[in-house]
MARDRENGU-802219 format. One record per residue: residue number from 1; residue in one letter; x, z, y of N, C-alpha, C in turn. Coordinates in Angstrom, 1 decimal, padded with zeros to 4 digits, always signed. Layout:
donu  bafi  nx  nz  ny  cax  caz  cay  cx  cz  cy
NUM  A  X  Z  Y  X  Z  Y  X  Z  Y;
...
//
This chain:
donu  bafi  nx  nz  ny  cax  caz  cay  cx  cz  cy
1  X  -041.7  +018.4  +005.0  -040.5  +017.5  +004.8  -040.0  +017.7  +003.4;
2  X  -039.8  +016.6  +002.6  -039.3  +016.8  +001.3  -037.9  +017.3  +001.2;
3  X  -037.6  +018.1  +000.2  -036.3  +018.8  +000.1  -035.4  +017.9  -000.7;
4  X  -034.1  +017.9  -000.3  -033.1  +017.1  -001.1  -032.8  +017.8  -002.3;
5  X  -032.7  +019.2  -002.3  -032.4  +019.9  -003.5  -032.9  +021.3  -003.3;
6  X  -033.2  +022.0  -004.4  -033.7  +023.4  -004.3  -032.5  +024.4  -004.3;
7  X  -031.3  +023.9  -004.3  -030.1  +024.8  -004.4  -029.8  +025.3  -003.0;
8  X  -029.6  +026.6  -002.9  -029.2  +027.2  -001.6  -027.7  +027.4  -001.7;
9  X  -027.0  +026.9  -000.7  -025.5  +027.0  -000.7  -025.2  +028.2  +000.2;
10  X  -024.7  +029.3  -000.4  -024.4  +030.5  +000.4  -022.9  +030.6  +000.8;
11  X  -022.6  +031.8  +001.3  -021.2  +032.2  +001.5  -020.5  +031.6  +002.7;
12  X  -021.3  +031.1  +003.7  -020.7  +030.6  +005.0  -021.5  +031.2  +006.2;
13  X  -020.7  +031.5  +007.2  -021.3  +032.0  +008.5  -021.2  +030.9  +009.5;
14  X  -021.9  +031.1  +010.6  -022.0  +030.0  +011.6  -021.9  +030.5  +013.0;
15  X  -021.2  +029.8  +013.9  -021.3  +030.1  +015.3  -021.9  +028.8  +015.9;
16  X  -023.0  +028.9  +016.6  -023.7  +027.8  +017.1  -023.9  +027.9  +018.6;
17  X  -023.9  +026.8  +019.3  -024.3  +026.7  +020.7  -025.5  +025.8  +020.9;
18  X  -026.5  +026.4  +021.5  -027.7  +025.6  +021.9  -027.7  +025.3  +023.4;
19  X  -027.6  +024.0  +023.7  -027.6  +023.6  +025.1  -028.9  +023.1  +025.6;
20  X  -029.2  +023.4  +026.9  -030.5  +022.9  +027.5  -030.5  +021.4  +027.5;
21  X  -031.7  +020.8  +027.5  -031.8  +019.3  +027.5  -031.0  +018.7  +028.7;
22  X  -031.0  +019.4  +029.8  -030.3  +018.9  +031.0  -028.8  +018.6  +030.8;
23  X  -028.2  +019.2  +029.8  -026.8  +019.1  +029.5  -026.5  +017.7  +028.9;
24  X  -027.5  +017.0  +028.4  -027.3  +015.8  +027.6  -027.6  +014.6  +028.5;
25  X  -026.7  +013.6  +028.4  -027.0  +012.3  +029.2  -028.1  +011.5  +028.5;
26  X  -028.7  +010.6  +029.2  -029.6  +009.7  +028.6  -028.8  +008.6  +027.9;
27  X  -029.3  +008.0  +026.8  -030.7  +008.3  +026.2  -030.7  +009.4  +025.3;
28  X  -029.6  +010.1  +025.1  -029.6  +011.2  +024.1  -030.6  +012.3  +024.5;
29  X  -030.7  +012.6  +025.8  -031.6  +013.6  +026.3  -033.1  +013.3  +025.9;
30  X  -033.4  +012.1  +026.0  -034.8  +011.7  +025.6  -035.0  +011.8  +024.1;
31  X  -034.0  +011.5  +023.4  -034.1  +011.7  +021.9  -034.4  +013.1  +021.5;
32  X  -033.6  +014.1  +022.1  -033.8  +015.5  +021.8  -035.1  +016.0  +022.3;
33  X  -035.5  +015.5  +023.5  -036.8  +016.0  +024.0  -037.9  +015.6  +023.1;
34  X  -037.9  +014.4  +022.6  -038.9  +014.0  +021.6  -038.8  +014.7  +020.3;
35  X  -037.5  +014.9  +019.9  -037.3  +015.7  +018.6  -037.8  +017.1  +018.7;
36  X  -037.6  +017.8  +019.8  -038.1  +019.1  +020.0  -039.6  +019.3  +019.9;
37  X  -040.3  +018.2  +020.2  -041.8  +018.2  +020.2  -042.3  +018.0  +018.8;
38  X  -041.5  +017.7  +017.8  -042.0  +017.5  +016.4  -042.6  +018.8  +015.9;
39  X  -043.7  +018.6  +015.1  -044.3  +019.7  +014.5  -043.5  +020.3  +013.4;
40  X  -042.7  +019.5  +012.7  -041.9  +020.0  +011.6  -040.4  +019.5  +011.8;
41  X  -039.5  +020.4  +011.7  -038.1  +020.1  +011.8  -037.3  +020.8  +010.7;
42  X  -036.2  +020.2  +010.3  -035.4  +020.8  +009.2  -035.0  +022.2  +009.5;
43  X  -034.8  +023.0  +008.4  -034.4  +024.4  +008.5  -032.9  +024.4  +008.3;
44  X  -032.3  +025.6  +008.4  -030.9  +025.8  +008.2  -030.5  +025.4  +006.8;
45  X  -031.3  +025.7  +005.8  -031.0  +025.4  +004.4  -031.1  +023.9  +004.2;
46  X  -032.0  +023.2  +004.9  -032.1  +021.8  +004.7  -030.8  +021.1  +005.0;
47  X  -030.1  +021.5  +006.1  -028.8  +020.9  +006.4  -027.8  +021.1  +005.3;
48  X  -027.8  +022.3  +004.7  -026.9  +022.6  +003.6  -027.2  +021.7  +002.4;
49  X  -028.5  +021.6  +002.1  -028.9  +020.9  +000.9  -028.5  +019.4  +001.0;
50  X  -028.6  +018.8  +002.2  -028.2  +017.4  +002.4  -026.7  +017.3  +002.2;
51  X  -025.9  +018.2  +002.7  -024.5  +018.1  +002.5  -024.1  +018.2  +001.0;
52  X  -024.8  +019.0  +000.3  -024.6  +019.1  -001.2  -024.9  +017.8  -001.9;
53  X  -026.0  +017.2  -001.5  -026.5  +016.0  -002.1  -025.4  +014.9  -002.0;
54  X  -024.7  +014.8  -000.9  -023.7  +013.8  -000.7  -022.5  +014.0  -001.6;
55  X  -022.3  +015.2  -002.2  -021.2  +015.4  -003.1  -021.5  +015.1  -004.5;
56  X  -022.7  +014.8  -004.8  -023.1  +014.5  -006.2  -022.8  +013.1  -006.7;
57  X  -022.8  +012.1  -005.9  -022.5  +010.7  -006.4  -021.1  +010.7  -006.9;
58  X  -020.7  +009.6  -007.6  -019.3  +009.3  -008.0  -019.0  +007.9  -007.5;
59  X  -018.0  +007.8  -006.6  -017.2  +009.0  -006.1  -018.1  +009.7  -005.0;
60  X  -017.7  +011.0  -004.7  -018.5  +011.7  -003.8  -018.4  +011.2  -002.4;
61  X  -019.3  +011.6  -001.5  -019.3  +011.1  -000.1  -019.0  +012.4  +000.7;
62  X  -017.7  +012.6  +001.0  -017.3  +013.8  +001.7  -017.8  +013.9  +003.2;
63  X  -018.0  +012.7  +003.8  -018.5  +012.6  +005.2  -019.6  +011.6  +005.3;
64  X  -020.7  +011.9  +005.9  -021.9  +010.9  +006.0  -021.4  +009.6  +006.6;
65  X  -022.0  +008.6  +006.2  -021.7  +007.3  +006.8  -022.2  +007.2  +008.2;
66  X  -023.3  +007.8  +008.5  -023.9  +007.8  +009.8  -024.1  +009.2  +010.4;
67  X  -024.0  +009.4  +011.7  -024.1  +010.7  +012.3  -025.6  +011.1  +012.2;
68  X  -025.7  +012.4  +012.0  -027.1  +013.0  +011.9  -027.8  +013.0  +013.2;
69  X  -029.1  +012.7  +013.2  -029.9  +012.7  +014.4  -030.7  +014.0  +014.4;
70  X  -030.4  +015.0  +013.7  -031.1  +016.3  +013.6  -030.4  +017.3  +014.5;
71  X  -031.2  +018.4  +014.7  -030.6  +019.5  +015.5  -031.5  +020.8  +015.2;
72  X  -030.9  +021.9  +015.6  -031.7  +023.1  +015.6  -032.2  +023.3  +017.0;
73  X  -033.4  +023.9  +017.1  -034.1  +024.0  +018.4  -034.6  +025.4  +018.7;
74  X  -034.3  +025.9  +019.9  -034.8  +027.2  +020.3  -035.3  +027.1  +021.7;
75  X  -036.2  +028.0  +022.1  -036.7  +028.0  +023.5  -036.2  +029.3  +024.1;
76  X  -035.5  +029.2  +025.3  -034.9  +030.3  +025.9  -035.5  +030.4  +027.3;
77  X  -036.4  +031.4  +027.5  -037.1  +031.7  +028.8  -037.7  +030.4  +029.3;
78  X  -038.4  +029.7  +028.4  -039.1  +028.5  +028.8  -038.3  +027.2  +028.8;
79  X  -037.0  +027.3  +028.5  -036.1  +026.2  +028.5  -035.8  +025.8  +027.1;
80  X  -036.1  +024.5  +026.7  -035.8  +024.0  +025.4  -034.3  +023.8  +025.3;
81  X  -033.7  +024.3  +024.2  -032.2  +024.2  +024.0  -032.0  +023.7  +022.6;
82  X  -031.1  +022.8  +022.4  -030.9  +022.2  +021.1  -029.4  +022.3  +020.7;
83  X  -029.2  +022.4  +019.4  -027.9  +022.5  +018.8  -027.8  +021.4  +017.8;
84  X  -027.2  +020.2  +018.2  -027.1  +019.1  +017.3  -026.2  +019.4  +016.1;
85  X  -026.6  +018.9  +015.0  -025.9  +019.1  +013.7  -024.5  +018.5  +013.8;
86  X  -024.4  +017.3  +014.2  -023.2  +016.5  +014.2  -022.5  +016.6  +012.8;
87  X  -023.2  +016.4  +011.8  -022.7  +016.6  +010.4  -021.5  +015.7  +010.1;
88  X  -021.5  +014.5  +010.6  -020.4  +013.6  +010.3  -019.1  +014.1  +010.9;
89  X  -019.1  +014.5  +012.2  -018.0  +015.0  +012.9  -017.5  +016.3  +012.2;
90  X  -018.4  +017.2  +011.9  -018.0  +018.5  +011.2  -017.4  +018.2  +009.8;
91  X  -018.0  +017.2  +009.2  -017.4  +016.8  +007.8  -016.0  +016.4  +007.9;
92  X  -015.7  +015.5  +008.9  -014.3  +015.1  +009.1  -013.4  +016.3  +009.4;
93  X  -013.8  +017.2  +010.2  -013.0  +018.3  +010.6  -012.8  +019.2  +009.4;
94  X  -013.8  +019.5  +008.6  -013.7  +020.3  +007.5  -012.8  +019.7  +006.4;
95  X  -012.9  +018.4  +006.3  -012.0  +017.7  +005.3  -010.5  +017.9  +005.6;
96  X  -010.2  +018.0  +006.9  -008.8  +018.2  +007.3  -008.3  +019.6  +007.0;
97  X  -009.3  +020.6  +006.8  -008.9  +021.9  +006.6  -008.8  +022.3  +005.1;
98  X  -009.3  +021.3  +004.2  -009.3  +021.6  +002.8  -008.0  +021.9  +002.2;
99  X  -007.0  +021.2  +002.7  -005.6  +021.3  +002.1  -005.1  +022.7  +002.2;
100  X  -005.6  +023.5  +003.2  -005.2  +024.9  +003.3  -005.9  +025.8  +002.4;
101  X  -007.0  +025.4  +001.8  -007.8  +026.3  +001.0  -007.7  +026.0  -000.5;
102  X  -007.3  +024.8  -000.9  -007.2  +024.5  -002.3  -005.8  +024.0  -002.7;
103  X  -005.3  +024.3  -003.9  -004.1  +023.7  -004.4  -004.4  +022.2  -004.6;
104  X  -003.3  +021.4  -004.5  -003.5  +019.9  -004.6  -004.2  +019.4  -005.8;
105  X  -003.9  +020.0  -007.0  -004.6  +019.5  -008.2  -006.1  +019.8  -008.2;
106  X  -006.5  +020.9  -007.6  -007.9  +021.2  -007.5  -008.6  +020.3  -006.5;
107  X  -007.9  +020.1  -005.3  -008.5  +019.3  -004.3  -008.6  +017.8  -004.8;
108  X  -007.6  +017.3  -005.6  -007.7  +016.0  -006.1  -008.9  +015.8  -007.0;
109  X  -009.2  +016.9  -007.8  -010.3  +016.9  -008.7  -011.7  +016.9  -008.0;
110  X  -011.7  +017.6  -006.9  -012.9  +017.7  -006.1  -013.2  +016.4  -005.3;
111  X  -012.1  +015.9  -004.6  -012.2  +014.7  -003.8  -011.0  +013.9  -004.0;
112  X  -011.1  +012.8  -004.7  -009.9  +012.0  -005.0  -009.1  +011.6  -003.8;
113  X  -007.8  +011.5  -003.9  -007.0  +011.1  -002.7  -007.4  +009.9  -002.0;
114  X  -007.9  +008.9  -002.7  -008.4  +007.6  -002.1  -009.5  +007.9  -001.2;
115  X  -010.5  +008.7  -001.6  -011.6  +009.1  -000.8  -011.2  +009.8  +000.4;
116  X  -010.3  +010.8  +000.3  -009.9  +011.6  +001.4  -009.1  +010.7  +002.4;
117  X  -008.3  +009.8  +001.9  -007.5  +008.9  +002.8  -008.4  +008.0  +003.6;
118  X  -009.4  +007.4  +002.9  -010.3  +006.6  +003.7  -011.1  +007.3  +004.7;
119  X  -011.5  +008.6  +004.4  -012.3  +009.4  +005.4  -011.4  +009.7  +006.6;
120  X  -010.1  +010.0  +006.3  -009.2  +010.3  +007.4  -009.0  +009.1  +008.3;
121  X  -008.8  +008.0  +007.7  -008.6  +006.7  +008.5  -009.9  +006.5  +009.4;
122  X  -011.1  +006.7  +008.8  -012.3  +006.5  +009.5  -012.4  +007.4  +010.7;
123  X  -012.0  +008.7  +010.5  -012.0  +009.7  +011.6  -011.0  +009.3  +012.7;
124  X  -009.9  +008.9  +012.4  -008.9  +008.5  +013.4  -009.4  +007.4  +014.2;
125  X  -010.0  +006.4  +013.6  -010.6  +005.3  +014.4  -011.7  +005.7  +015.3;
126  X  -012.6  +006.6  +014.7  -013.7  +007.1  +015.5  -013.2  +008.0  +016.7;
127  X  -012.2  +008.8  +016.4  -011.8  +009.7  +017.4  -011.1  +009.0  +018.6;
128  X  -010.5  +007.8  +018.3  -009.8  +007.1  +019.4  -010.9  +006.5  +020.3;
129  X  -012.1  +006.4  +019.9  -013.2  +005.9  +020.7  -014.0  +007.1  +021.3;
130  X  -013.8  +008.3  +020.8  -014.6  +009.4  +021.2  -013.7  +010.6  +021.4;
131  X  -012.7  +010.5  +022.3  -011.6  +011.6  +022.3  -012.2  +013.0  +022.8;
132  X  -013.3  +013.0  +023.4  -013.8  +014.3  +024.0  -014.9  +014.9  +023.0;
133  X  -015.1  +014.4  +021.9  -016.1  +014.9  +020.9  -015.8  +016.3  +020.5;
134  X  -016.8  +017.1  +020.4  -016.7  +018.5  +019.9  -018.0  +018.9  +019.2;
135  X  -017.9  +019.7  +018.2  -019.1  +020.1  +017.5  -019.8  +021.3  +018.2;
136  X  -021.1  +021.3  +018.0  -021.9  +022.4  +018.5  -022.0  +023.6  +017.5;
137  X  -021.4  +023.4  +016.3  -021.5  +024.4  +015.2  -020.1  +024.6  +014.7;
138  X  -019.7  +025.8  +014.5  -018.5  +026.2  +013.8  -018.9  +027.0  +012.5;
139  X  -018.1  +026.7  +011.5  -018.4  +027.3  +010.2  -017.2  +028.1  +009.6;
140  X  -017.5  +029.2  +009.0  -016.4  +029.9  +008.3  -016.9  +030.4  +007.0;
141  X  -016.1  +030.2  +005.9  -016.6  +030.6  +004.6  -016.0  +032.0  +004.2;
142  X  -016.9  +032.7  +003.5  -016.5  +034.1  +003.0  -016.1  +035.1  +004.0;
143  X  -016.5  +034.9  +005.3  -016.2  +035.9  +006.3  -016.8  +035.5  +007.6;
144  X  -016.9  +036.4  +008.5  -017.2  +036.1  +009.9  -015.9  +036.4  +010.7;
145  X  -015.2  +035.4  +011.3  -014.0  +035.7  +012.0  -014.2  +036.8  +013.0;
146  X  -013.2  +037.8  +013.1  -013.4  +038.9  +014.0  -013.5  +038.5  +015.4;
147  X  -012.9  +037.4  +015.8  -013.0  +036.9  +017.2  -014.4  +036.5  +017.6;
148  X  -015.2  +036.1  +016.6  -016.6  +035.7  +016.9  -017.4  +036.9  +017.4;
149  X  -017.1  +038.1  +016.8  -017.8  +039.3  +017.2  -017.6  +039.7  +018.7;
150  X  -016.5  +039.3  +019.3  -016.2  +039.6  +020.6  -017.3  +039.0  +021.6;
151  X  -017.9  +037.9  +021.2  -018.8  +037.1  +022.0  -020.1  +037.9  +022.1;
152  X  -020.5  +038.8  +021.2  -021.8  +039.4  +021.2  -021.7  +040.9  +021.3;
153  X  -022.9  +041.5  +021.4  -022.9  +043.0  +021.5  -023.9  +043.5  +020.4;
154  X  -023.7  +044.8  +020.1  -024.6  +045.4  +019.1  -026.0  +045.4  +019.5;
155  X  -026.3  +045.4  +020.8  -027.7  +045.4  +021.2  -028.4  +044.1  +021.0;
156  X  -027.6  +043.0  +020.8  -028.2  +041.7  +020.5  -028.3  +041.4  +019.0;
157  X  -028.0  +042.4  +018.2  -028.1  +042.2  +016.8  -029.5  +042.1  +016.3;
158  X  -029.8  +041.1  +015.5  -031.2  +040.9  +014.9  -031.0  +040.9  +013.4;
159  X  -031.7  +041.9  +012.8  -031.6  +042.1  +011.3  -033.1  +042.2  +010.8;
160  X  -033.3  +041.3  +009.8  -034.6  +041.3  +009.2  -034.4  +041.3  +007.7;
161  X  -035.0  +042.3  +007.0  -034.7  +042.5  +005.6  -035.3  +041.3  +004.7;
162  X  -036.5  +040.9  +005.0  -037.1  +039.9  +004.2  -037.6  +038.7  +004.8;
163  X  -037.3  +038.5  +006.1  -037.8  +037.3  +006.8  -036.6  +036.3  +006.9;
164  X  -036.8  +035.2  +006.2  -035.8  +034.2  +006.2  -036.3  +032.8  +006.7;
165  X  -035.8  +031.8  +006.0  -036.2  +030.5  +006.3  -037.7  +030.3  +005.8;
166  X  -038.3  +029.2  +006.3  -039.7  +029.0  +005.9  -039.8  +028.8  +004.4;
167  X  -038.7  +028.3  +003.7  -038.7  +028.1  +002.3  -038.0  +029.2  +001.5;
168  X  -037.9  +030.3  +002.1  -037.2  +031.4  +001.4  -037.6  +032.8  +002.0;
169  X  -037.2  +033.8  +001.4  -037.6  +035.2  +001.9  -036.4  +036.1  +001.9;
170  X  -035.2  +035.5  +002.1  -034.0  +036.3  +002.2  -033.8  +037.0  +003.5;
171  X  -032.9  +037.9  +003.6  -032.6  +038.6  +004.8  -031.9  +037.7  +005.9;
172  X  -032.0  +038.1  +007.1  -031.3  +037.4  +008.2  -030.6  +038.4  +009.0;
173  X  -029.3  +038.1  +009.4  -028.5  +038.9  +010.3  -027.9  +038.0  +011.3;
174  X  -028.2  +038.1  +012.5  -027.6  +037.2  +013.5  -027.6  +037.9  +014.9;
175  X  -026.8  +037.3  +015.8  -026.7  +037.7  +017.2  -027.0  +036.5  +018.1;
176  X  -027.7  +036.7  +019.2  -027.8  +035.6  +020.2  -027.5  +036.2  +021.5;
177  X  -026.8  +035.4  +022.3  -026.4  +035.9  +023.6  -026.3  +034.7  +024.6;
178  X  -026.5  +035.0  +025.9  -026.3  +033.9  +026.9  -024.9  +033.5  +027.0;
179  X  -024.6  +032.2  +027.2  -023.3  +031.7  +027.3  -022.4  +032.5  +028.4;
180  X  -023.0  +032.8  +029.5  -022.3  +033.5  +030.5  -021.8  +034.8  +030.0;
181  X  -022.6  +035.5  +029.2  -022.1  +036.8  +028.7  -021.0  +036.6  +027.7;
182  X  -021.2  +035.6  +026.8  -020.1  +035.3  +025.8  -018.8  +035.0  +026.5;
183  X  -018.8  +034.2  +027.5  -017.6  +033.9  +028.2  -017.0  +035.1  +028.9;
184  X  -017.8  +035.9  +029.5  -017.3  +037.1  +030.2  -016.7  +038.1  +029.2;
185  X  -017.3  +038.2  +028.0  -016.7  +039.1  +027.0  -015.3  +038.6  +026.5;
186  X  -015.3  +037.3  +026.3  -014.0  +036.7  +025.9  -012.9  +037.0  +026.9;
187  X  -013.2  +036.8  +028.2  -012.2  +037.0  +029.3  -011.8  +038.5  +029.3;
188  X  -012.7  +039.4  +029.2  -012.3  +040.8  +029.3  -011.5  +041.2  +028.1;
189  X  -011.9  +040.7  +026.9  -011.2  +041.1  +025.7  -009.8  +040.5  +025.7;
190  X  -009.6  +039.3  +026.2  -008.3  +038.7  +026.2  -007.4  +039.5  +027.1;
191  X  -007.9  +039.9  +028.3  -007.1  +040.7  +029.2  -006.6  +042.0  +028.5;
192  X  -007.5  +042.7  +027.9  -007.1  +043.9  +027.2  -006.1  +043.7  +026.1;
193  X  -006.4  +042.7  +025.3  -005.5  +042.4  +024.1  -004.1  +042.0  +024.6;
194  X  -004.0  +041.2  +025.6  -002.7  +040.7  +026.1  -002.0  +041.9  +026.7;
195  X  -002.7  +042.8  +027.3  -002.0  +044.0  +028.0  -001.6  +045.0  +027.0;
196  X  -002.1  +045.0  +025.7  -001.9  +046.2  +024.9  -001.2  +045.8  +023.5;
197  X  -001.3  +044.6  +023.1  -000.7  +044.2  +021.8  +000.1  +043.0  +021.9;
198  X  +000.9  +042.8  +020.8  +001.7  +041.5  +020.8  +000.8  +040.4  +020.4;
199  X  +001.3  +039.2  +020.7  +000.5  +038.0  +020.3  +000.2  +038.0  +018.8;
200  X  -000.9  +037.5  +018.4  -001.3  +037.5  +017.0  -002.5  +036.7  +016.8;
201  X  -003.0  +036.7  +015.5  -004.2  +035.8  +015.1  -005.4  +036.1  +016.0;
202  X  -005.7  +037.4  +016.3  -006.9  +037.7  +017.0  -006.8  +037.1  +018.4;
203  X  -005.7  +037.2  +019.1  -005.6  +036.6  +020.4  -005.7  +035.0  +020.3;
204  X  -005.0  +034.5  +019.4  -005.0  +033.0  +019.2  -006.4  +032.5  +018.9;
205  X  -007.1  +033.2  +018.0  -008.5  +032.8  +017.7  -009.4  +033.0  +018.9;
206  X  -009.2  +034.0  +019.7  -010.1  +034.2  +020.8  -009.8  +033.1  +021.9;
207  X  -008.5  +032.8  +022.1  -008.2  +031.7  +023.0  -008.9  +030.4  +022.6;
208  X  -008.9  +030.1  +021.3  -009.4  +028.9  +020.8  -011.0  +028.9  +021.0;
209  X  -011.6  +030.0  +020.6  -013.1  +030.0  +020.7  -013.5  +030.0  +022.2;
210  X  -012.7  +030.6  +023.1  -012.9  +030.6  +024.5  -012.9  +029.2  +025.1;
211  X  -011.9  +028.4  +024.7  -011.7  +027.0  +025.2  -012.9  +026.2  +024.7;
212  X  -013.4  +026.5  +023.4  -014.5  +025.8  +022.9  -015.8  +026.0  +023.7;
213  X  -016.0  +027.3  +024.1  -017.2  +027.7  +024.8  -017.2  +027.0  +026.2;
214  X  -016.1  +026.8  +026.8  -016.0  +026.2  +028.1  -016.5  +024.7  +028.1;
215  X  -016.6  +024.1  +026.9  -017.1  +022.7  +026.9  -018.6  +022.6  +027.1;
216  X  -019.3  +023.7  +027.1  -020.8  +023.6  +027.1  -021.4  +024.1  +028.4;
217  X  -022.7  +023.7  +028.6  -023.4  +024.1  +029.8  -023.5  +025.6  +029.9;
218  X  -023.4  +026.1  +031.2  -023.4  +027.6  +031.4  -024.7  +028.2  +031.0;
219  X  -025.8  +027.5  +030.9  -027.1  +028.1  +030.6  -027.4  +027.9  +029.1;
220  X  -026.3  +027.7  +028.3  -026.5  +027.6  +026.8  -026.7  +028.9  +026.2;
221  X  -027.1  +028.9  +025.0  -027.3  +030.1  +024.1  -026.3  +030.1  +023.0;
222  X  -025.6  +031.2  +022.8  -024.6  +031.3  +021.7  -025.2  +032.1  +020.5;
223  X  -025.1  +031.6  +019.3  -025.7  +032.3  +018.2  -024.6  +032.5  +017.1;
224  X  -024.5  +033.8  +016.7  -023.6  +034.1  +015.5  -024.5  +034.4  +014.4;
225  X  -024.5  +033.7  +013.3  -025.4  +033.8  +012.2  -024.6  +034.1  +010.9;
226  X  -024.9  +035.2  +010.2  -024.3  +035.5  +009.0  -024.6  +034.4  +007.9;
227  X  -025.6  +033.6  +008.1  -025.9  +032.5  +007.1  -025.9  +033.0  +005.7;
228  X  -025.2  +032.3  +004.8  -025.2  +032.7  +003.4  -024.6  +034.0  +003.0;
229  X  -023.8  +034.6  +004.0  -023.2  +035.8  +003.6  -024.1  +037.0  +003.4;
230  X  -025.4  +036.8  +003.8  -026.4  +037.8  +003.5  -026.7  +037.9  +002.0;
231  X  -026.3  +036.9  +001.3  -026.5  +036.9  -000.2  -025.3  +037.5  -000.9;
232  X  -024.2  +037.8  -000.2  -023.1  +038.4  -000.8  -023.1  +040.0  -000.6;
233  X  -023.5  +040.4  +000.6  -023.5  +041.8  +001.0  -024.7  +042.5  +000.4;
234  X  -024.5  +043.6  -000.3  -025.7  +044.4  -000.8  -026.5  +044.8  +000.4;
235  X  -027.8  +045.0  +000.2  -028.8  +045.3  +001.2  -028.4  +046.5  +002.1;
236  X  -027.9  +047.5  +001.4  -027.5  +048.7  +002.2  -026.3  +048.4  +003.1;
237  X  -025.3  +047.7  +002.6  -024.2  +047.4  +003.4  -024.6  +046.4  +004.6;
238  X  -025.5  +045.5  +004.3  -025.9  +044.5  +005.3  -026.6  +045.3  +006.4;
239  X  -027.5  +046.2  +006.1  -028.2  +046.9  +007.1  -027.3  +047.8  +007.9;
240  X  -026.3  +048.3  +007.3  -025.3  +049.2  +008.0  -024.2  +048.4  +008.7;
241  X  -024.2  +047.1  +008.6  -023.1  +046.3  +009.2  -023.3  +046.2  +010.7;
242  X  -022.4  +046.9  +011.4  -022.4  +046.7  +012.9  -021.0  +046.3  +013.3;
243  X  -020.6  +045.2  +012.8  -019.2  +044.7  +013.1  -019.0  +044.5  +014.6;
244  X  -020.0  +044.0  +015.3  -019.8  +043.7  +016.7  -019.5  +045.0  +017.4;
245  X  -020.2  +046.1  +017.0  -020.0  +047.4  +017.7  -018.6  +047.9  +017.4;
246  X  -018.1  +047.7  +016.1  -016.8  +048.1  +015.8  -015.7  +047.3  +016.6;
247  X  -015.9  +046.0  +016.7  -014.9  +045.3  +017.5  -014.9  +045.7  +019.0;
248  X  -016.1  +045.9  +019.6  -016.2  +046.4  +020.9  -015.5  +047.8  +021.1;
249  X  -015.8  +048.6  +020.1  -015.2  +050.0  +020.2  -013.7  +049.9  +020.1;
250  X  -013.2  +049.0  +019.2  -011.7  +048.9  +019.1  -011.1  +048.4  +020.4;
251  X  -011.7  +047.4  +021.0  -011.1  +046.8  +022.2  -011.2  +047.8  +023.4;
252  X  -012.3  +048.6  +023.5  -012.4  +049.6  +024.5  -011.4  +050.7  +024.3;
253  X  -011.1  +051.1  +023.0  -010.1  +052.1  +022.7  -008.7  +051.6  +023.1;
254  X  -008.4  +050.3  +022.9  -007.1  +049.8  +023.3  -007.0  +049.8  +024.9;
255  X  -008.1  +049.5  +025.5  -008.1  +049.5  +027.0  -007.8  +050.9  +027.6;
256  X  -008.3  +051.9  +026.9  -008.1  +053.3  +027.4  -006.9  +054.0  +026.8;
257  X  -006.2  +053.2  +026.0  -005.0  +053.8  +025.4  -005.2  +054.7  +024.2;
258  X  -006.4  +054.7  +023.6  -006.7  +055.5  +022.5  -006.3  +054.8  +021.2;
259  X  -005.1  +054.8  +020.8  -004.7  +054.1  +019.6  -005.3  +054.6  +018.3;
260  X  -005.6  +055.8  +018.2  -006.2  +056.4  +017.0  -007.6  +055.8  +016.8;
261  X  -008.4  +055.8  +017.8  -009.8  +055.3  +017.7  -009.7  +053.8  +017.5;
262  X  -008.8  +053.1  +018.1  -008.7  +051.6  +017.8  -008.3  +051.4  +016.4;
263  X  -007.4  +052.2  +015.8  -007.1  +052.0  +014.4  -008.2  +052.3  +013.5;
264  X  -009.0  +053.3  +013.8  -010.2  +053.6  +013.0  -011.2  +052.4  +013.0;
265  X  -011.5  +051.9  +014.1  -012.4  +050.8  +014.2  -011.9  +049.6  +013.5;
266  X  -010.6  +049.3  +013.6  -010.0  +048.1  +012.9  -010.0  +048.4  +011.4;
267  X  -009.8  +049.6  +011.0  -009.8  +049.9  +009.6  -011.2  +049.7  +009.0;
268  X  -012.2  +050.0  +009.7  -013.6  +049.8  +009.2  -013.8  +048.3  +009.0;
269  X  -013.4  +047.5  +010.0  -013.6  +046.1  +009.9  -012.8  +045.4  +008.7;
270  X  -011.6  +045.8  +008.6  -010.8  +045.3  +007.5  -011.3  +045.6  +006.2;
271  X  -011.7  +046.8  +006.0  -012.3  +047.2  +004.7  -013.6  +046.5  +004.4;
272  X  -014.4  +046.4  +005.4  -015.7  +045.7  +005.2  -015.5  +044.2  +004.8;
273  X  -014.7  +043.5  +005.5  -014.6  +042.1  +005.3  -013.6  +041.7  +004.2;
274  X  -012.7  +042.7  +003.8  -011.9  +042.4  +002.6  -012.8  +042.4  +001.4;
275  X  -013.7  +043.3  +001.3  -014.6  +043.4  +000.2  -015.4  +042.1  +000.0;
276  X  -015.7  +041.4  +001.1  -016.5  +040.2  +001.0  -015.5  +039.0  +000.6;
277  X  -014.4  +038.9  +001.2  -013.4  +037.8  +000.8  -012.9  +038.0  -000.6;
278  X  -012.8  +039.2  -001.1  -012.3  +039.4  -002.5  -013.3  +038.7  -003.5;
279  X  -014.5  +038.6  -003.1  -015.5  +038.0  -004.1  -015.3  +036.5  -004.2;
280  X  -014.6  +035.9  -003.3  -014.3  +034.5  -003.4  -013.6  +034.1  -004.7;
281  X  -012.7  +035.0  -005.1  -011.9  +034.7  -006.3  -012.4  +035.4  -007.6;
282  X  -013.6  +036.1  -007.4  -014.1  +036.9  -008.5  -014.9  +035.9  -009.5;
283  X  -014.9  +036.2  -010.7  -015.6  +035.4  -011.7  -017.1  +035.5  -011.5;
//
């Protein structure tokens, strides 16, 4: 498959849901069944390159004109599961979050107000016709949200130093877990957190991701992928990164009333991810 660009866009992590073909109505199910049989399919980096290419024209194209017909595909115990890109929907949602990340003058330089306004109006019209739409992929820049680690366990951690995409040889760090396990962990963690601490961002984030998971087929696969963050973390730190274990340890410590151990686990997480986020503003 020809590449849109040779540029790799780093510094984002991803939470993906792969649903079995049975979860999709026809004719979409047939489309994904045929798609999964293709000999060649786009890689993770291909999705990013295409997004970058849309920002190069003048004026830029912040949201694709047409929805993507591509997906990521995995086979789980003989069952084909797909994670549709839904690039257009995710583009609209990301556009709505930009105001929280950039000052107005910077945002206006990146995406003129007229372009943003038109995209917002297009999204509102589309959403009125598709009120139940939701993405299969969530993205976070310069961090992995701590509530994502609740969904997985350290035993599910997959780390490869030099095995990456077919068009690269970078490291990979990801977790994959069955949907039923992810939902169970969310429920247990929420009970512990609500019993032991005041309401806060961790609980709010976990409630949000828990509601999102409920939208999918129970035989789905959940994937937490460090994505481009593997290019930010030095190899030694990446290899020693067991954030899911730290989150699980902290929650278990809270459940048993061990505040000291909970504080130590939380301290490790804060220090690790602060060092990553601080690089966002570095020269």
